[in-house]
N, C-alpha and C positions, 0 to 999 in steps of 0.2 A: 462221376455220377451225372446223368443227364438232368436238366432242369425239371423235367416232368417227374423224375424219381426223387427229387429232393424233398426233405421234410416240409410239411405244410407251412410251419412257422417261417422257414427260410424263404419260401415262395412269397409269403405275405410281405416279409421284410423287403425283398427285392421289388415287389410291386409298389410298395410305399416309396422306396427310393426313386423309382422311375417316375412316379406321379409327382413327387416334389421337384425333380429335375425338369419335367415338362412344364410345371407351373413357373419355375424359375425362368425358363426361356420365354414363356408366353407373356410374362409381365415385365420383360425388359432386363433380365439379369445378364451379366457378362457371360457370353458363350464359353469363354475359356475356364470359367469356374463351374460349369455345369457338372462335370464329372466329380469334382470335389463335393459339391452339394449332394449329388446322388449317393456317393459313397458314405458320407457322414449321416445322411438321413436313413439309409439302410442299416448302418451300424446302430444308430440311435433306437430304431424300432426293435432290432434284435435284442439289444441290451435291456430295453424296457420290458420286453417279453420275458427276459430272464430275471426280472425283479429290480433292475437298476433304475434310478430316477433320472440320471443324467450320464453323459459321457464326457471325458476330459479331452479337450483339443489342445495338445501340447505344442504343436507347430505354429509359430507366430504367423507365417505366411498364410497357412490354411485358415487360421482364425480371422485374418484380415479379409480373405476372400469370402468366408462364410458371413462375416459381419456386413459386407457390402451387398449381399444377396437380398432381393426383395422378399424372399420367403423366410428370412431370418430376422427376428426382432431383437435389436440390441438396446432398445429402450422398452423393456417389458411392460406389457399392458397398454401400450400406445397404439400400435398398428394391428395387434392381434394376428401376427403372422403365424403360420403353423409351427415354426421352430423359434426357440429363444436362445440367444447366446448371452450368458451372464458371466462376464469375466472369461475364464477358460472353460466353462461348463456349458455344454449344449443340451437343451431340453426339448421335449415336446411341450407345446404351449400349455396344455392342460396340466401336465405334471409340474411345470414351473409355477403355475398359479396355485396349485394345491400346496406345494411345499412352502411357498412364500406366505400364503394365508395361514397355514398351520403354525408356522413359527410366530407370526404376528399375534394370532389369537391365543396361543399357549402362553406367551409372555404376559398378555393382558389378563389371562385367567389365573395365572400364578400370583395370587394376591390374598392377603389376610381377609377373613370374613368370619369373625367370632360369632358363634351361634348363641352364646350366653357368656356371662362372666366366667373368668378362668376357673375359679373355685367351683362353680356350679357344674361346668363341663367336666372337671376332674372327678367330682363326686359321681356324676352319671357314668363315667367310664369305669371307675373303680367298683361300682356296684355290680358290674357285669363279670367280674373276675373273682373266683374263689382263691383263697391264699395259695392252695396247692397247684393251681394252674396259671400262676402269674407268668406272663410272657411280655417282657419289656417292649419287644418289637411290635407286637400286636397292640399294646397300649399306645405306643407312639403313633401307630397308624390311625387309631381312633382319634387321638388328640389332633393330629394333622388334619384329618377329614372334617372334623367338627370346627376347626379354626381357620380353614383356608378353602378356597374355591377349587383348587386342583390338588389331587393326591394320586401318586403312582405307587401301587402296591405290587411288589414282585416277590415270587417265591415258588419253589418247586412243589410237586405233589406232596401232600401230607404236612405242609408247613403251616396250615391254618388259614389260608386265604378266605375260604368260604365261612369259617367260623368268625373271622374278623369282620367280614361283610355283614353277617347276621347281627353281631354285636353293634355294628355301626347303625344298622337299620333300627334296632331297638332304641339305642341312645338318641338317634335323630328324631324318632317318633315321640319320645318323651320330652325332648327339649323344644321341638317344633311341632306341636300336635296337628296343626293345619297344613303342614307341608305336603307337597305332592312328590312322589317318588316313582322312578322307573328304573328297571334293570334289564340289561340287554346283552347280547353277544353277537359276534359276526355271523354265526350260522344258526340255523334252526335247532340242530342237534345240541350245540353248546348252550343255547338259550333255554331249551327244555331241561337240560341237566342242571343249569344254574338255578332255575326255578324250583326244581325238586330238592336240590341240596339246601337252598336257603329255607325252604319250607320245613325240612327236617331239623335244621339248626334253630330256627325261630321257635319251634315247639319247645325246645329246651329253655330258651331265655324268656319266653313269653307263654308259659303253660296255660294261662287263662284265655289266651287268644285276643285280649283286649286291643293290643297294639297291632297284631297281625290283621285285624279287620280293616285297618286303615292303610295297609300296604298292598301292592299288587299281588295277585295270586300266582302269576306266571311271568316268566321272562319273555322277551320278544327279540326278533332279529333287528340289527341296526337299520337295515333297509326299511323295515316297517316302522320303526321308531322315527326315522327321519322323513318318512313319506316318499321314499325313493322306490322306483320300480325295481323288481328283482333283477339282478345281474346288469343293471344299468350303470353307466359311468357316474360316479358319485360327485358330480360337480357341486362344489360347496354352495353355489348360489341357488341350487335346486332344493336344498334342505329347508324345511319349514322351521321357524323358531320353536324351540321346545318350551312348553309351559310346565316345567318341572323344577322343583327346588333342589333335587338331588338326582343325578343320573349315575348309575353304576354300570360299568361295562366289564364283563369277564372275558377271558381268553384274548387279552389285548395284544398279545404277540401276533395275532392274525390280522391286525389292522394294517391296511395299506395306506399310502399317503393321501389318496383321494377321499376315502371314506373317513379317515381320521380328520382331515380338514373340514369335511362336511359336518362331522359330529361336533368338533370344537366350535365351529362357527355358529352352530345352532343352540349352544348353551346360552340361556337368557342372562340378562344383566345381573340378576340376583341368584342365579343357579350355580351349583357346584358339581364337579365331575370327578369320579373315582375310576381310574383305569386299573384293573387287576389282571395279572398274568404272570408269565415266567419269561424274563428277559433272555434266558439262555435257550429257549425253544426255537424251533423253526420260525422264520419270519413269514409274512404273508406270501401267497403265491403271486400276488400282484406286486406293483412297484413299492419299494421302500422297506426299511426295517424300523418302523416308527417307534414301537414300544421300547426297543433296546436303545435307540437314539435318544428318546426322551429321558429314560432312566439315567443314561450317561451324562446328559446335558443339563437336566433340571434336577440337580442332586438334592436341593432343599425340599423338593416335593416328593422325593422317592423314599420309600420305606422297604427295606429288604427283609423278608422273613427267611430265616435259616434253620431254625429249630424244627426237627421233624417230630410230629406228634402221632403219626399214624403207622409208619412202617417199622415199628420196633421189632416185629417178627420177621421183617424182610430187610434187615440191616445190610445184607449183601447187595441189594438193589440200590439202596441209598449210597453205599460205598462206591460202587462202580460208576453210578451217575455222577458223583462228585469228582471222581478221577477224570472222567471224560470232560466234565464242565471246566475243570481247572487245568486242562492239559495244554494250555497255550504256551506255557513257559518252555516246554520241551525238555525239562530237566527231571520230571517225575517218572519213576519207574513203575510200570503197570503191575499192580498187585491184584491178580485175578481172584475174585471171591469164589471160594470152593463150591457153594451151592448153585452157582450159575454155570450151567453146562454150555459147552460150545462144540460144534460139529462142522465138518466140511459141508459146504452148501451144496447138497445134492437134491435136486427137485423131487425124485422119487421118495427119498427118506423124509423130506419135509411134508409131503402129502401123507405118507403113512402116519407120521406123528400127529398131523391135524385130524385124520380120521379116528385115531385112538382117542383124542380129546372129544371128538364128536359123538362117541358111543353113548354117553349119558343123554344127549339130546335125542338121538334116534330112539332110545328106549322110552323116553318120556312121550315122544310122538306116538309110538306104537301102543303105549298104554292109554292114549287119549287123555293125557294129563291136561289140567287147566292151562290155557294159553299163557297166562302170566308165569306159571311155573316153568314151562318150556322155554319161554323167553329168558328167564333168569339163568337157565342152564346154558343157553347158547351165548350169553354175554360173558361167560366166565373165561373164555379162551379166544384168542384171535391171532392169526398169522399177520404180521406187519412186514412190509417189504420196502426197500429203498427205491425200487424201480417199479414202473407200471408194465413196461415191455420187456421182452427177453425171457429166457428159460427160468430165471429167478424172479420175474416180475409178477405182479398181482394177477394180470390177465391169464398168463399161462398156468399159474398155480391154481387159480379158480377153475379153469377149464378141467384140470385133472381131478380136483376135489369134487367138482360137480358131477363128473362122470361116475365116480365111485359112490357118491351119496345117492345119485339117481338109481344105480343098480341095487344099492342096499335097500332103498325104499320100494323096489319092485316096480318103479315107474316104467311104463311102456311108452314107446314113441307115439303117444297119442297127441292129438291137436286140441287146442282150446281156442275158441273164438271169443275175443274180448275187446270191447271198446275202450281204448286207452291203456290196454295192458302193456306195461313197459317191457322193454327188452334190454339190449346191451347199450343203452343210452340213445336209442334211435327214436323212442316214443311211438305213438300210434300212427297208423296210416292216415295222411292228411286228406286224401281224396275219399276214401270209403268210410273212415271212422272206425274201422275194425282191423284187427290183426289176427292172423292165424299162426299159431306157434307150433313149429315142427323142428325136428333136429336139423341143424344147419341153416335155419332161417335167421334173420336179424332179430327176431323176437324170441325171447327166452321161453323155454318150456317150463310150465309150472307143475310142481309136484311137491308132495309133503316133505318138508325138510330143506327146501330151498331157502337159503339166507340171502337177502338182497339189500342193497344200498341205494336209496333214492338219490337221483342225480339232478333233480330240478326242484324248484320250490312250487308247492301247491297250497297256498295259504287257506283256500276254501276248504280243503280237506284236513288241514292241520298237519300236513306233511311237508318236510323241508329237505333240501339238499344235505345229505349226510345222515339222515334217519335210517336206521337198520330195522328191517322186518323179517319175519319168518313165515313161510308158506305152510299152512296147516289145513287139515280137514275141518270143515265147519263143525263146531262143537254142539250146535243147537238144532241139528236136522235128524230126521229119521233115516231108516235104512234105505228108503227109496231115493234119497239124495245124498248118500254117504260119500259120493265122489266129488261133491262141491268143495271148492277150495277157497280159503280166505288168506289174507296176509295180516299177521298180527304185529302190532307195534306196542311198545311200552306206553302205559298211561299213568295218570296220577294214582289211581287206586286199582285199576284193572286194565287188562290189555284192550287196545283199540283194534277192531277187526274191520278189514276192508275187502270186499269182493275183488278177485283178480281183475275184473272188468274195470274197476276204478283206479287201478294202479298207474301212477305216472311212470316216466322213464326211469329205469333202474338197472343195476348190474349186480353180479354175484359178489358176495361180501365175506366169504370164508377167509380170504386174504385181501387186505387192503393196504394201500400205501401209508407210510407214516404220516404224510400230509393229511390224508383223509381221516386218520385216527386222532388228530388234534382235537382236544376237548372231550376225549373219551378215555376211560381207564378199564382195565380188565384184570381179573385175578391172575391170569396166566397169559404170557405173551411169548410167541416165537418170533424173534426178530431176524429177518433175512436180509443180510447186507449185500451190496453189489460186489462184483469181483474185485480183487485187490487193485488199487490204483484208480478205481472209477471215481469221477468227480462228484458223484452223488453221495459218496461216503464222507460226510462232513461231521464236524463236532455237533452242530445243531441237530442234524438228523438222527445221529446215534443217541444223543442225550434225550431227544424227544421220544424215540422208540423205547429206550430203557425205562423212562419214567411213565410209560403207559401201563406198566406192570405193577400190580399191588403186592403180590406175594411170590410169584414164581416167574422166572425169566430163563429162556433158552435162546442162545444166539447161534445162528447158522453162519458162522464165519470164524476164522482163526483169530485168537486174541491180538495178533499183530495187526490185523485189518482194523480192529476196533481202535487200537492205539494210534495207528496212522490217521484214522478218521478224526480222533481227538485233537490231533495236531493241525488239522485242516479246517480252519474257520471260514465260513461263508461271509464275504464282504459285499455289502450292497453300496454301490456308488450313489451318493446323494450329498446335499449340502445343508441338511436340516440342522445338524449340530452347529455348523458355522453360522447359519442364519439366527439361531436362538441366541448365540453369543452376541452377534451384532445387534439384535433386537433388544437384548438386555442392556447393552451399552447405551443404545439410543434412549431407552426408557429411563435409565439412570441419569443421563445428561438432562433430560427434560425435567426430572424431579428436582435437580439441583439448580 
């Protein structure tokens, strides 16, 4: 493959390696070490792009040559060189700083902080449980969060994480009436879902609304909470101190090492932090597997929820998810649950199945049903893929589904001129401020029934990366404007409608990657795995895809592919667990 044809990420990695080698030579580095510096810098960038925090340099001679280079800092934090060699681990400077700070602040945060006398706290907790719904793990989680500054709450779908958080909010508001509370998530979609879920649960525990009036009405993204620019590198020093007594973060498995460091560093001296998520899900698309590492290393702060409260009618999904999650020993024989269908991964068959599921939505659109009702129908089913590219990837499947939906909608190849109308992730024309959407243009054609995924954050509009909307005819216009289109998004009480002209960059969403689906759940899921032996078929990806389904699951792969994936765990290279151990030892020695 010629360099010009190489993937973009590979070209960026080579450019980084070349830049570091040039810098090494310019500031007096040993010329004989230039090639070694270049090679390791390139490898480091590639591995960071793949989610690793550091790379291991096993060769003693190469470590010596790297350590002697002026672009490599062997006394981290002193010279601020672009690279850091810490023992046998080579880091980008920013990732080393984030990992070191995260470990230091986590150890400091993991401390007792009783909100009241033990008996008072226990009574407050017990008052939130009926005898028939006693759950020891949930009760332990509440006692932990009300008595300590750091709590890690892990559990799969249906194990009661949101219910536990709602109980915590009520207990906290009763014991600390003047306390300030915030809850957030890594993405706008997850934050909105958290806010709605907590609101529903709080209505149960606080029917009069007395306590809810003192709590936030909605969640926010971590970037907004920390005062960071959207998509900016989350340098811990950039985060403003948080003036909150309790910060709750959901979907914590999506935290990368930099945003996690910024978050923990921003917790005030009297604040407490609760991280909730599923340690077995996919880690962040950025560097690090922070939540899994924290749950494994800070065991005293970790509460694992295992009892399923919701999927009693979908025990087959729970069963398969548990087998995949626990498949690391390699000794368990796959017992395929009968209600879960599996089929050979054929693109045409996958599309036909998706269109059959889409029939209800099309009928609702044709009947001019209320936008909220149509949105409810289109959120019941989703195709989730392991890959983005290739015949089984989300892009190709979306293209085929879109063509069929467009034909069914009777959409002609008309154009629409819209300022800001998003296309396939390209956004609006920077020079003209308008875009003309035609077949084959980089801007998507808008038509009734088009399902889209927002790919950028637009806080001014209340739209965030990951939000899913549906293109509909305007419901409030007369016959003379019946062709006007809007994009409907779920709201607290009714759908939010946006003219096509206001839409930020977006892409088709009938099929989405499992990564994009994190933080979402659907009644029915069609999970499309990669071909046998593909590196994307991992335990974390399959487990995450399975647990997006609430009641019905179809897998487009042979059972053997599922089981091979269960035996393939994704490992993220980093030294967070080791640093936490060292920090704990250092902290203990200081106390004694």
